[in-house]
N, C-alpha and C positions, 0 to 999 in steps of 0.2 A: 728711181728716183734718188737713192741713196748711192751714191757709187765711190767706186776705188779709181785713183789716179792709174794711169795708162802702164802697162810692163808692171804691175804691182804683183811682189813676190808672194803674198799672201793669195794670189789668184786661185791656185789650184785648191786650197783649203775651201774660199768661197763657191766655188763651183760646184763641189761636194756638198756645201751646207744650203745651196740653192735649190736643190734637187727633193730636200727633205721636207715633207707636210708641215713641219711648224714655222719652217721659216717662212713660206708665203704667208702663212697664218700672222706671224710676228709682222713683217713689212706691211698686212694691209692695217694691221691694229695701229701700228704706228702711222703711218699715212693717215688713217682717221684722227688718231689725236692731233695730229700737226693740222689738220685740217677745222677742228672743230675748238680747238684750244693754243693758247702759247706755250710752244714747248721750245726746249732747250737741249743741246746746242744746235744752231742754226743747222739746217739739211744737209748742207754741204759738207760739213763736220762732224756729221754724226761716226763716220769710220775713220775720223783723222787719226786715231793712235796707230791706225793699219797702214796710213798713208806716209807717217812719218818715222816708221820704226820697221826697218827692213827684216823680214825672217829669216833671212840668211846671215844679220848680223846680231841677232837677238840673243842677249845676255843676260839681263834681268825683267823680272816681271814684276810689276806693283798693281794691286787689287784695290781699286776704290768700291764704293758703294754707286754712287749715280752721278750725275753733274750737278754743278750749281744750278740752283733755280732761280736765278736774279738777272735782270737785264743786262746783256751786254757780259757775262762772266763766262759761261762756260764754252771751251774751245776744242771739247773732242778727247780729251786727255784728262785722266784721272788727275785731282789736286790741284790743277792748272788753271790759271785764268787769262785771260787775253792781257796783250799789253795795255798798261791805262788804268786797269782795274786795281783797286784795291786789294791789298794780300789778304785772302781770308786766315782767319785764327789758327786752322788745322796746318795752313801752308806754313805759317810762320812760325808755328813749333815745329815743324818738319826744318826748317832753316834755322832755326836755334840749335837744334840738335846736332846737326851738320857742323856749325862751326864750334858747339863744345867738344864734338870728338877730334876735329882737327884743328882745336887751340888756336881760334882764328876770329876776328873780327872782321864780318864781311854783312853788311845791310841792302840786300838786294832789293833793286827800285821796281822790277815787275816780277810777277807770280808766273809768267809763262814759261812752261817747264818743255818746251820744245827741245830746247838741245839735251835735256836728256835722252826725249826720244829719239832722237839722231845718234845719239850714241849707242841705242841697241837696247833701250829701255823700254818695254811696253808698258804703257801707262792706261790701264785696262778698267773700268768700272763694269761692276757687276750688271747693271743696268745701264745702256749706253745713251738713254734720254730721259727726259723728265718735263712735268708740268711746270709753267711756272709759277715760282712761291710755294710750290707743294713738294716737298723734300720725300722721295721713295715713293712718288706717285706713278712711275711706271711699273714696280716690282710684280705687279700681276700679269703683266704681258710677258712674253714668251725669253725676254734677254737672257734669263738664266740659261735656260738650254742654250743658247747659242755662245754665251761666253763659256759655260762646260766645257764645249765642244773646242773652243780657243786653247783653253789650257790644257784638255786631253792629247790635243793635236801637237801642241810643244814638248808636252811631258814625253810623248811616244816618239814624235820623230828629231828632237833635240838632245842634246847631253849636257850635262854641267851648266844649267840655268839657275839661277839665284830667284824666286819666289820670294818677296817680301808680303808678308801677310800681315794687315794691321787692323784686329777690331775682329768682332766674333763672327759678323757676317764673312768678313774675307779669310777666317778661318776654316768654316764649313767649305768654303771654294776648296780648299787646298786637299780635298778628298780623292780627288782625279790626278794629284802628281804622283808621281814614281819617285820616291825618296832616294832612292839607291844610284838613282842617275842624276839627282838633282839637290841643290841646297836650298830647303826651306829654313826661313827664319819668319818668326811669330813673336809679335808683342800686339800690346793694345794701340787702340787707335789712336792719332796724333790731335782729335781734338780738344779744346779746353777741359771740357768734362773728363774725359779721361786721362789726359795728361796731368789735371791736378790731381788728381786720385793715385799719382805715381806709377800709371801704366804706359807712361810714354817715353821720358827722359833719362837717358844712360842708357838704351839698348844697343847702341854702339853699331847698329847693323850698316850702317853707311861706310865704316870703315872694315866691318867683316864682309860685307860687299866685294871689295877690294881687294882684299887680302885674298879670297877664295878666287877671285879673277886671273890674280897676279900668281896663285900656284896652280893655275889651267894655262899656264900664257897666254891668257888674254889680255887687250889693254883696258887699263884700270877707268872707272869714270871719274868725270872732271864734275863734282856736285857744285 
């Protein structure tokens, strides 16, 4: 029911995970949630992060908490919303920080971050689904086991990936990362509550990402 695109570069990872008992339990739980409640994102977009970011081209991982829980918002990419949806406060703060770092004035009209994903950024939520109007409502499902496995396989099989961990829940996901092989950048969450307390602005993460990628002879990200 939750499918990947054909010839997906994540296929070997998913084949391994599908054989583990937790994965069948997880999919059954998610299917039950979608059958009995309004849930987001749409079923066909649950694994959108893996369909739009090729494993072979992976450069950056951004870890969010769970999808936006309003009608028509979530598109399977963390911090991202569909075209035509009002840009959420956290994403506004992300764009503000980028503008500050690059000393530019740019007002995006869309909060769809698919163009980031296609540049090699895995926009991964800790939980890939959520009930309508109930933030973090699927945290009791086994999504954390799955997303820990995602982080672990990237850490083990890739080198010189930048992990952006924003907020305490994301910091906890960092325990699976080999920091001798990868760059890990941590700061507060871009939500207004965190940002207004001084835990977001001025982190310089977006410039630091590109400086690191350039030092490894990788293409820089167009934020």
